[in-house]
N, C-alpha and C positions, 0 to 999 in steps of 0.2 A: 692447611685449608684444603678440603677435598674439592674435586673438580666441579661438582654440582654447585657448591657454595660460591666458588670462584666465578662460574658462569652467571649465577644470580647476581653477584656483585657488579659484574660488568653490565648486565642488563639494567640494573638500577642506575648505574653511572651514565649509560647511554640515554636513558629516559630523562634523567635530570638535566644532562647537558643539552639535549635537544630542546628542552623547554627554556633553559636559560639563554641559549643561543638565539632562539626565536622571540624571546620575551613574551611568550604566550603559551597556554596549555594548562594542564591540571597535574600538579606535582603529587598531590595527596594520593590519588588512586594509582598513579603510575608507579609509585613506590610500594604502597600498601598491598596492591593486588599482584605484585610481580611474581611472588612464589606460586600463586594460583595458576597464572597463565604459563609460567615457565614449566611447571609440572605437567600441564596439559600438553603443551607443544612437545616436550621432550619424551613423554611416555605414552600418550594416549591419542592425540589428535592425528587423524588419518588424512594426509594431504599429499599432493604432488606438485612441487614448485614448477615443473615443466608443463603441467596441465591443470591449472587451478579450477577448471570448470568440469572436471570429469565427474560423471554422475554419482558414483558411489563414495565420494569424498564425505568426510564429516563437515558439518556446518558449524561455524563459530560466529555467533551474533554478539556484538557489543551493544547491549541495551544501554550500558554505561559508556556511551560514546566518548565521554571526556577522558577515557583511558587511552586515547589514540597514540600519545607519545610512547607509551608502553607497548602498544600493539605494533606500531611501526618498527620499534626497536627489535621486537621478536621476529618480525618478518625479515628484517635485515640479517639477524643472527642465524636464522634457519634457512637462508638461501632463496627467499622469495625475491621478486624483482623490485626490491627496495634497497638502494645502496646507502652507504654512509653519507654520501653527498646528499641523497634525498632526505636523510635525517637533518642535515644542516639546512635544507630548504623548507623545513617544517613550517607550515602556515604561510608560505610565500605564494603570491599570485602565480597560478599555472603549475604549481608543483603537484607531484603525485602523493604528497603527504599533507593534505588539508587538516586543519585543526579538528574538525569533526569528520569521521570517515565517510567517504562518498562512494556509493555504488558505481561501478564501471570506471572509477578513476584510479584506484589502487588494486592491483592483483591480490586476491586473497580476501578482500573486503566483500562480505556477503550482502550488506545492505547499508544504506545511508542512515546514520544514527546521530543522536544528540538530544532528541526529545525523549524525556524520561518515560519509560513504560512501553513505548511502541515496540522496542526490540523484543520484549517478553512475548507480546502477542505475535510478532513476526516469527519468532522461534517456534511457537505453538503451531503456526501454519506450516512451517517446514516439517515439523514432526508428524503432522497429519499427512502431508504429502508423502513422506517416507513410508508410512504404514500402508497407504494406497498402493504404492509400487511394490512393496514387500509382499502384500497379499496376492497381487495379481501375477507376479513373475517368479517368486521363489518356489523351489521344489526341493524334495529331499536330496541333500547333497550339493545343492546349488543355492547359496545365499547371494543371489545376484544383487539384491538391494539389502544393505546391512550397515547403514551409517547412523551415527549419533548426531544430535543437534545440541550443541553447548551454547549457553547464553550467560555472559557476564552481567550481573546485576548489582546495583548499589542500594543503599538504604532508601534513597529517593525514588528509585524505580519501583520498589515494593510499597510505596505510599500511593502510587498512581492508580486510579480506578481502572484504567485500561489493562494494566498488568494483572490486577486481581481478578477482573472478569475473565481474562485469558487463562490464568492459572486455575480458576475454578472449572472451566470447561476441560482443560488438559487433564485434571485429576479425574473428572467424570469419564473421559474417553480413554483413560489409562494409556497414555502415550509414554511407553516405557523407555524409549530411547531419547527422551528429552531430559537434559540435565542443566539446572540453573546453578551457576557458580556465584554465590552470594557473598560479595565483599562487605561483610558486616563490621564496620568500624565505629558505628554509633555516633558519627559526626556528619552533619550536613553543612551547607554553605553558611547558614545563619547561626549555627551553634550545635549543641548536643541534640541527638535524636529525641532524648527524653523531654525536651521542651515541647515537642509536638506529637509524640507517639508513645503509647505505653503497651501496645498489643504484643502478644507472644507470637512471633512469626512462625516458630516451629509448630505450635499447636494449631495455628490457623491453617497451615499447609497440610498437616496431618488430617485435619477435619475435611479438607478438600480432596482427600484421597491420594496424597503424595507420600512418597518415601522421604524421610528427612534424616540427614546426617549432620551432626554437630562436630566441628573441628575447632577446639579451643585455641590451637596454635596454628592459626591460618597464615602466619608469615614463615612457616617452616615448609620447605620443599618436600621433606619426607612425609609429613602428615597430609599435605595436600594431595600428593600422588596416590597415596593409599586410599584416601577418601573418594577420589575420582574412580579408581579401580572398583571400589565397593559399589558405587552408584551404577556402574555399567552392568552390574549383575542383577539389578532390580527389574522387576516386571512393571513397576510403577514409574511415573515421572519422579525425578529426584531433585530435591532442594538441598544443596550442600551449604551449610552456614559456616563460612570461614570467619572466625573472629580475628580481625586484623587490626593493625595500628596504622592509621592514616599518616602518610608522609614519614614512614618509619626511618629512623637513623638520620633524618634531616633536622635542622634547627626548628622546623615547624611541626615536628612529630606530635601527633595526637590533638592538634588544634584545628579549628574550622578554617583558619587562615591558610592551611595546607592545601585546601581545595584549589584555589586559583593562585596560590603563592608561587613566586619565582625566586630561586636562589640567586643571590648576587654572585659575581665571579669569585669573590673571596669565600663566600659560604659554599659554593660549589667545590672549590679546591679542598676545603676542609672535609666536606662530605666524601669526596673521592678518596681522600687520604684515609678516612675511616674504613673505607671499603678495600683499601690496598690497591687502588687503581691510580696509576700515574699518567697514563696516556689520555689523549683527547680524541673522541670519536674513533675508538679502536676496539677490535675484537681479537684477542690473542689466538694463536694457532691452535692451542689445545682446547680452548673454549669453542672455537669454530669447528674443530673436529668432533667434539662432543655433540654439537647441534647437528652437524652433517650426518652423524650416525642415524639420528631420527629422521632426517630428510631422506636418506637412502632407504630407510625402512618404509617410508611412505611411497617412494617410487617403486620399491619391490612389491608392496601391497597392490599398487595399481597394475603392475605387470602381471601379477598372479591373477588379479581380477579379469584382465584381458584374456589370459589363458583359459580360465574357467568359463568365460563367456564364449570362447571359441568351441570348447567341448560341449557347452550347453546348446550351441547352435546345431550341433550334430545329434545330440541325444533328445532334444526337444525342439525340432525344427519349426513346428507351427507356433509354439509359444515364443520362440526367438523372433519369428517373423512379426508377430504381434507386438513384441517388445520394441523392435526397430521402428514400427509404424505408429507407436503409441502417441507420440507428440506431433504427428504429421498434420499440418493445417492446410496443406495444398489440396488435399482431397475433398475439402468441404465444398459442397454445392449450395450456394445461397439461392440459386434458382429453384432448387428442390424445396428449400424452406419456404420461399415465396409461394410456390405452387400449393404446398400442403396446408398453409395457414390462410390462404385466400378465402376459403369457405367460411371463415370466422369474421370476415369483414363486417363492420357495423357494430361489433361489440366494443367494450372498453379496451383500451390499449393494454391495460393490466392483464385482462383475460387472454387477449391475443398473444401477449408476451409469454404466457404459460405454454401455449402450444408451440411457439417459436423456440423456447428453451428446450422443450422435449424433442423437437426435430433436430436441433443442434446436438443435443446429447446423443441422439441415435447415431449421428455421424462421428461424434467425438468421444472416445472413451476417457479422454483426459479432462472432461468437464466436471466441475465440482463446485458446489456453493450452497447457499441457504439464506435464511431470513432470521431476523431477531424476533422470533415467536409470532410472526404475522403472515405465515404462508397461506393461511386460509382467506386472508383479505387482500394480500398483494398478489396472490396466485403465482409467486415466483418459486416454482418448484418443478421438478422433472418427473413426468409420469413413469410408472413401472420401473423405477430405479432404486427404490429402497432408501432408508436413512442410514447415513454413516454413523457407526457406533463402535463401542469397544468390542462388540461381538460380530460386527459386520463391516469390514473395511471397504467393501465394494459399493456401498451406498453412495449415491451422487448428491443426496440432499443432506446437508449438515444442519442439525437443529442447534442453533447458537444460543437459544434462550433469549431472555431480555438483556442482551449484552451488545448493544449497537456499536459501542466504541471498539470493543475487542473484535467483533465480527469483521469489520472492514480491515483492521490491521492483520488479523489472521489470514484473510484472503490475500493480502499483500504477501505474506509469508509463503503461502501455497504457490503463488506465482513466482516468487524468488527461488523456490526450491528447484524448479525446472519449468518447462513450458506448458504448465497446466492452463486451461481456460477456466477461470473462476469468477464467481459472481456473489454479490450480497444484495439484500433488499430490505427496505423499510418504508415508512411514510415520509413524504417530503418535509413535513413540518418537523420531523425528528432528525433531519440531516445534520444539524449542528453537532450531534454526538459523534458523527463520523468524519467531520472536517479534517482533523489532524491526520487521519489515515489516508484520506483522499488527497490531501496536500502531499503527503509522503510518496504515495504512488505516482502522483503527477511529476514530482521532482525526479523520481527514478525511472519514469516512463514505463511503468508496468501496465500491461494490457488487461487490467481488471475492470469488470463491468459492475456498476452499482445501479440498481433499479429502485427508483422512488415513485411510489404511487400516491393516490389522493393528492393530485398535483395542484389543486386550486380550491377556491371556495365553492366551486360547482358541485363538490361532493356533498356539501350540506350537512345538517344535523348536529354539528359540533361547534363549540365556541372558538375563541381566539387561539386556544392551545393547538387546535388542529388546522388553523388557517395559514398555509404556507405563503405568506406575502413576500418576505424578504429572502427566502432561501435560494431562489434562483440567482439573485444578485450575489449572494455569498459564494455559491458554487461556481458561477462564471468568473468570479474574481480570482480563483485559484489558477495560477499560471500553469499551463500545460494540461489542464483538465478540460476535456471535451464534453460540454453539456449538450445533450441531444434530446429534444422534445418533439417527437414525431406526431404527425396528425393522422397517420393510418399505418396499416401493416407493411406497406411498401417502404415507407420511410423507416419504420422500425428495423427492418432487415438491413437497411443501409447502415444503421448504427451498429448492428452486429458486425458487419463487414469492416467498419472503421476500426473496431477494437480487435477482432479476431485476425483479420488479414493484415491490417496496417500497424498492429501492435501499439495501440494507443489506449490510455485510460479513458473510458467513456462513462459518463453519468447520465443514465436515462431518466427522463421525467415523464411519467405516463399517466394518462387520464384513467380515472376509476369509474367514470360515467360512460355510458355508451355514446359513441360519436359516429356520424354517418360516414360512409365511404365517399371520397371526394374524387371527382373526375379531374384528370390532369396531373395527378401525383405520379411520381416514379422514383425508383431507387437511385437511378443515375444522377438526377438532379439533387436528391438529398445528400449524396456523397460530396457534393460541393458546399454543403451547409445551407444554401438557399437557392431558390430557382423560381421562375415564373410558372404559375399554374393557370393563370388567365392572362394572356398576353394579347390585349385587344388593339394596341397601337404602339408604335416605336417612340411616340412622344406624348405620353399620358399627362394629364393634368394632376392626377392623384395616383399614388402607389400605396396600396395597403399591404402591410407586412404582418403576418400572423405566425404563431407557433402553436403546436399541439392542437388542442380542441378549439382554440380561438381562430384557426384557419377557416373552419366552416362558418363561423360568425363573420369573418372578414369577407367571405364570398357573398353573404347576405347583405352586408353593408354596401359592397361594391354594386350589387344589383340595384339598390335604391339610389346610390349616387350617380349611376349612369344615366339617370333621367335628365341630369344637367351637365355631367362631366364625363371625360374619358378616364377610365380607371383600369389599372393593372393590379393583379393580386400576386403576392409572393408568399410562398411557404418557406419559413426559415427555421428548420429544426435545430440548427447549430450556428450561433453567431461565431464561435471560435473557428469552425471549419470555413465559414464564409470569408472570414478575415484572411485566411491563408490563400485564397484564390487571387489570380492576377487582377490588376485594377480594371482592365477592360471588361472582364467578366462581371465584376462587382458593379461597375457603372451601367452595364447593360441590364442587369437584373433590377437594380434599385432605381435607375433613371433619376439621378440626383438633380436633373434640370426640371423635374416636375415641380409644380407649384406647391405640392404637399406630399411628403412621404411619411405615412402614419403607421406606427407599430401598434398592434393590439395584443396585449398579453395581461393576464391576471397576476401581475407582480408589480413590485416597485422598482424594477431594475432600470436604471438610467443608462446602462451600457448600450441600449438600443440607439441612443442619440449619437454614439460614436460612428455608427455605420449608416445612419439615415441621411446624413448630409446637412447642408445649410438650411434646407427647408423641412427638416425633420421634426417630428413631434411624436410623443409617446402617450398612448391611452392606456393607463394602468390602474392599479389599485393601491391606495396609499394609507388605508386604515382598516382595522378589523371590522367585521360586519356581525350584526346580531345573528344568533343561531336561528336556523329555520331550514326549510327544504332547500335543495340546491338551486331550484328555480327562483325562489324568493331571495336568496342571498345574492345570486347573480344580478337580479334586477335591482336590488338595493345598492349594489356596487356600481350600477350604471352601465353594465355590459349588455345593453339592448341595441338593436339596430337603430331605433329612433334616436337614442341618446348619442351614439357614436356618429351618426350622420350629422346631427346638430353640432357636435364638437368639430367635425371636419369642416363644415360650412363656416363656422366661426373662425377657424384658423385661416381659411382662405380669405375671409373678409379682412382679418387683421393684416394679412400680407399685402392686400391690395389698397390699404389705406395710405 
């Protein structure tokens, strides 16, 4: 037996034993894709176990996150900070080897994965980011940025719409250093792929502008490594179709039960015997040395890169200075942005956001983003910055096309590559397309900005399809997602600061109708999530709490109510940020001892009741409205001063009965 086959056998044994020991995991792909990833790690993958975050490393994304037992075994064999004991702790609470790979939990893991298809789009984002850096900083003789993005995908991944959206864009953009490693075993959890899918994946990817390589013997290390080498020579993104056998060499080989199947101890011993492996959780010295040769190669590559960078600093001093400062966020002046966009006060927040984005881009070369074919109506674009394309990698505006799902996931990938400032944009009513990616970025704490315009029925003209009644509730339900609905340009810039400076995912919800500038607003208060903009008394009878365009309505309602009652008005751009504040601050703003604390927002979100206190009530919208002008629809929904005053008075009467 040659040493490569011996190493592959021990890799399979480690993977299977990890799963049996934990009584959880996915045996099928861990065995079936072992030759693919072993070939990658041994011969191609550029990494440094001493510095897993160095900029010019290759990126490996497990879109097929259920291959984690295989991946952790590889990390252990090749010297990453994953020990054999960590493999024994697979799936245990607090371990660095969770069942689905988690970003920032395990060194070497580039993203949290497990949801099919998301990884493909994340990998496309990483490949886009690489081309941006390559274009800006590489010169003749100095390939400062020259890394590949590899992505392991399964049959299930390539059925997902988000993966196909992303692959289509990647082909169009000709992302030549993106390589999908397709573990094509023709078996899904419920049975054969043929039960649900008859398409020709190779022809589909060729039609999308990809290079396609077929590997009939995908369980052979020799054929796998040669295919990856060939893919690296292509100027197009490459799909390598490895025809593999799921759960190869195990009793569950070739069956759907191999997906989540776990070998019994007796089956495991027979399996190991077939591989000529006698030990338990063991890596022989000759196998370890084989793997360490690749590990040393990666370390040497990193050292060579550092040496080239030092020479580059002397031969290209200005470019080197720009390179070092490229991701610097400390230099950003939010006061400058405030000053320069103040002249647009009174316009819609969607339009003001366009000017704010352009101001931010002026200060930040690392800003990159775009819309799902709605830049002319969301205004989420950067002036005088060009469109990112296969022929122009310096463009700051990405034309994602009508691909909302992929758009947000791709932006996650751009952020994961390095410290880019990235954004996506669409209509609020279409936010559902982006929820999986927004949830993923929230879990990973990626500072990506989403801009949703046409934020309420006040936009008018369209039927229920374009009426975003429940979307705010859905977005606010995502743990870790900061929903930010500003009422003016000052609050808008505060939202920028939350994302850009505090490194948090922020979902902006912006008016598309013009709204007046409001006295009493400020960025400092907005940074707390909510603050008093009309503080008439320390013991008000009524507190009105509004967000976005409804703040100006709340002020009008307050003016009418003050004929009989003492009223304070609160602007609440972000419930999530407000909940993070100390209790004494929250109580001061909300005044929960008031007879009535009333939220006013064109949504059906009952999350308001969580922060309003025992005397809280919510004035919202709970049904779709007939099409008409914005004014007609708002009135039909009851969002008038007269109606809200009546609602508040009735609530007070009910309390006093």
